[in-house]
N, C-alpha and C positions, 0 to 999 in steps of 0.2 A: 426614399432612395437609399438611406443608410441601412434599413432593414433588408432590402433586396440585395444590397451589396454584401451584407454579412451572411445571408443565406447562400449567395453564390460562392463566397469564400469558403464557407463550411462544406459545401458540396464538392468543391475542388479538393479540399483537404481530405474528405472521405474517399473520393475517387483515387487520389494519390495513395492513400493508405491501402486501398484495395489492390492497386497495382503492385505495390511493394510487398504486400502479404502473399500474393500469388507468386511473385518472384522468389520470396523466401521459401515457399513450399517447393518450388522447382529446384532450388539450390540446397534443399534439405537443411535449412538454417532456421533457428527460432525466429518467428516474425518480429518479436520484440526487438531483437538485435538489429535486424535489417531496417525496421521502421525508425528506430532511434538513431542508428548510424546514418541512414539516408536523410533523415530530417536534419541532423547536425551538419552534414555536408551541404545540403540545400540552403540551410540558414547561413552558412559561411559564404556561400557563393552569391546568393540572390537576396538575402535579408527580407524574406516575405513577412508580412504582418499577419498575426493570428486574428481570426474574427471574434475572439473573446479574450478576456483577461485570464491568463493561464492559472494563476493561483486561486482566485475565487471560483472560477469555473470548475476546477478540479475538486475543490473542497466541498462545493455545494451542488454541483450538477453531475459530475462524473463519479465521484467517490461513493455516494450512497448506493446506487444500483450495483456497482462493482463489488462492494463489500457484501451486499445482500445476496447477490448471485453466487459468490464464492462460498458463503456460509450455507446457502440453500443446497448446494451440491456436495457438501462435506459428508462423508460416511459417519453417521452419528455413533455407530457401534465402535468403529475405530477410534473415534474421538474420545469415547469413554475409556477405552483400553489404554490410551496414551495421554490421559488428561494430566498426569503428574509431570511428564516430560514437557508437554505443551505449556503448562502453567509456569514451569521453571524457566523455560526459554522466553516466554512472553513478558513475565513481570520482573523477577529478580535479574534475569539475564539481560533484559533491556536496560534496566537501571544500572547494572554493573557495566554494561558497554558504554553508556553515556558518561558515567563517572570516570571510567578508564580513559576515554578519549580526552575528557576535560582535564583530568589530572596530568596526563602526559603533556598536553599542550601548555598548561600553566607551569609545569615543572621546567619545561624546556624554554619558557619565556616567549613562545610563539604567539600566545594570546593571553590576556588576563582571564581570571577565573570566570567571570560572568559571561564573557563572549565565548570562552571555551566550552562552558556548559551548554550554551545554546547550540553550538556546532555539534557537540556530542549528542544532544537530544535529536537533532535533525538526522544525523547519519547512523544512529544506533539501531534503528529498526529495519528489518527487511521490508520491502515494499509489496503489499498484497497484490497490487495491480500488476507488478512485474512478475512475481512468482506464479500467480494463478495463470497468467497468459502463457508463460513458458511451459508450465506443466500440462496445459490442455493439449499441446501438440506433441507431447512425449508420452512414452509408455511407462507411466509411473505406478508403482504398486499402491493400492488404496491405503494401506497402513502408512506408508511414507508420505503420501500426498496429504493425508489427514493431519499428520504431525506438522508438516511444513506450512500448509495453507492456514491451518488454525493458528499456528504460532505467528505467522506473518500478519494475520488480522489482529491478534491480541497485542503483539509488541508494537504494532502501528498505533493502536489506541493509546498505549502507555507512552509512546514517544511524543504524541501530540500533547498529552498532559504535561510531560517534562518540558516540552517546548514553551508552553504557557508559563510554567513556573520560572523557567530561565529568563523569559522576557520580563516577568515581574521583578526578579532579582536585579536584572540589568537596569530597570527603571528606578531602582532605589526603593523597592517595596519593603525591604527589610524583613523578608519572610523567614521565619525560623524553620529549621530542617524538619521538626516534628509537625509543624503546621503544613509544610509542603507535602509531606507524606500523607497526612490526613486528607488534605484537599484532593490529592491524586487518587487515593483509595475511594473517596466518596464519589468522585467523577466517574470512576470505572464501575463501581457497584451500582450506583443509581442509573447510569446509562444502560447497564445490562437489564436491570429491573424494568426500566421504562420501555425498552424494546419488547420485552416479553409481555408487558401489559398492553402495549399497542396492538399486539397480535391477536388478543382475545376478541375485541369487537369485530375484526375482520373474519375470524373463525366463526363467530356466531352469525354474521351476515351471510357468509357463503353457504350456510345451511339452507337458505331459502332459494338457492339457484343451482342449476347444473350447467349454466352457460360458461364455456371456457373463456370467452372474451371478458366476462365479469371477473372471473378468477384471475386472469392476467392483469386486468386493470387494478384489481384489489392489491395484488402483490407489488405493483409499481408504486401505488399510493403508500403502501406500508413501508417500503424501502425509504422513501423520502420523508414521510411523516415521522417515523421513529427517529431518524437522524436529526431532523430539524427541531423536534420537540426537545430531545435531549440537549442539543446544542443551545437552545434558548434558555435552558436552566443552568448552563455551564457544566453539563455532564458530557460524557464521551459519546459523540454521535456514532463513532465507529463501532463501539461495543453495542450501542442501541440497535443499529441496523443489523448487525450479525446476530444478536440475540433474538430480534424479531423474526428473522428467517428460520432459525433453528426452532424457536418456539412454535411457529405456525406449522412447520413440517411435522413436529411432534403431535400437535393437536389434530392435524388432518389424518394422521395415520389410522385412527379409528373411525374414519368417516367413509363408509363404503360407497356412498354415492358420488364421491369426488373422482369422477372418471376421466378428468382431463389434466391430471398432473403431468403427463407426458407432453401435452401441448404447452402447459405453463413452462416446463423445463426447456422445451424447444424455443419458446420466445426468449427466455433469459439467456440461452446459449447464443442466439443470434445477436441479442442486444449487447451481451458482454463482448462479443467479437468487435462489433462496430465501435463501442465505447473504448475498448482497449486499443484498437487500431488508431483511433483519433488521438487518444492520450499519448501513446508512444511517439507518434509522428510529431505531435505538438511539443512533447518533451525534447525531442531532437532539435526542433526548430527554435526552442527557447534557450538551448545551450549555446553559449559563445565559446567556440573552440579556441579563439585567441586568448580568452581570459583563463583558460585551463593552465597556461604556462606562467600566469602572473604570480602564483604563490606555490612554486614546485615543492619547496621543503615542507610547507604546511600540509599540502595534499599528500605527500609521501608519508609523513608521520601519521596522519589520520588513517590512511589506507593500511599501513603496517599495524597500527594498534587495533583497528577493526578486524583485520585478518587473524591476529593472535587471539583476540577475545572470542571470535567466532569458532576457532579451532577448539579452544578450551570448553566453551559452552556445548558444542556438538558432542565432544567426547564424554562430558559429564552427564548430559541429559539423555543420550541415547546409547544403550549398551551395544546394540548391533552395529558393527563397524561399517557395513555397507550403508545403512541408514545414516550413520554419522557423516559419511562422505557426502551424501546427498544434502543433508542439512547444512553442512558447511558450504557446498557449492551453490546452494540456493540462497545464500545470503546477499542477494543483489539489492541495490538501491535504485529507485527509479523516479516516477513522477511526483510522488508525495514529498520526498525530501527537497526536490527542486521547487515545488510550490511553496513549501514552508520557508525556504531560503528567500525566494523572491517576494514573499509577503512580509519580510522583516521591515520594521519601521525605517524610513529614510534617515532618521536622526540617530539610529543605533550606531554606537562606536564599533569599528571593525566590521561593519556590514559588508563592505566590498571583499574583504579577505574571506569572510565566511562563505559568501556566494561563490568566489573563485574556487574554494576548496570543495564545495558541494558539486559544482560543475564537473570537477575532476573525478570525484567519487562516483557520481552517477554514470559518467561515460565509461569509466574503467570497469566498474562492477557490472553494469548492465550489458555493455557490448562485449567486453572480454570474458567476464565471468559467466554471463549468460550464454556465450558461445561454448564455453567449457562444460557447462551443465549437461548438455546433450551427451558429450563424451563420457562424463562421469556416470550418467544413467545407463548408457549402453554398456559400459564396463561392469557396472553392478548387475545388470540383467544377464550378462553372458556367463 
């Protein structure tokens, strides 16, 4: 009975997400904004229970295919042209953002250093789930899309590594800064290598078939396998899944008999919509609007610091001012920061304050900034 109830709840969740998505399209608003806002309002009024644990479900069920699909559709040539800007935003930019938030919070006395670093790690990265979903419905230039989507995938992986380091420091692990940097670098590099290696067996196996259903099934398996294998070794599953998608596309480019790539892409487009819709609605339902006002000063300081850092990073990384404006406006935070916050150990000091601040950051950046993003893109295109 519990299984049937969970399936029924998930079906209702997906149906509600579909209705809100259609409404968003009619209103010419980003679906992510309407889904999250609608979910938050519904959660405040009726307190419905999700049919899954939000944090684990996002990290291990929803995130791998979303990362894989986003990387699969990135323009590789644009990626190469802007690799320096992407790398700057994703790695030193993310670290600088996390440290800036932590330093300001510790300096103002709002949080001790260990808790401030955890909060900085959670909010420092743009959310690939949010960014990709918003961009899909807007007329974004391939060059700009490659920069923002690739950066969001990369800095997301870096943020998760920083999050783990912050938890270790908070637990009294006594990790030296150079050890932390080395651990993070190894997690990212090995995760990237693991993803590329995982793509090779599938590439060889697909040489024996021309059935599109096998190709689709293979990419689904690769998305999860690369993520889970890297995570099992303590490496970055996000970098692994993204690397697997890019590597497989590169290997298949010289395979003339691969006649069904459009069908594979069509499957992933539909799968990404359904996954994104459920994730955004679940994000809204998981946000407690009442708790947003519990730590207003903390939330305002975090939001102001994030905005300032994002402006500086966008101006330094991208010379084109139009692209800089889009990079800044695309700095939204969504499902992943919320999942990381809710996954914090119950015994962690200042856990409630961190979650309150993350609730505020997610709802402000995703709903308000996500709504502004369309205006920025229209202005740039005009």
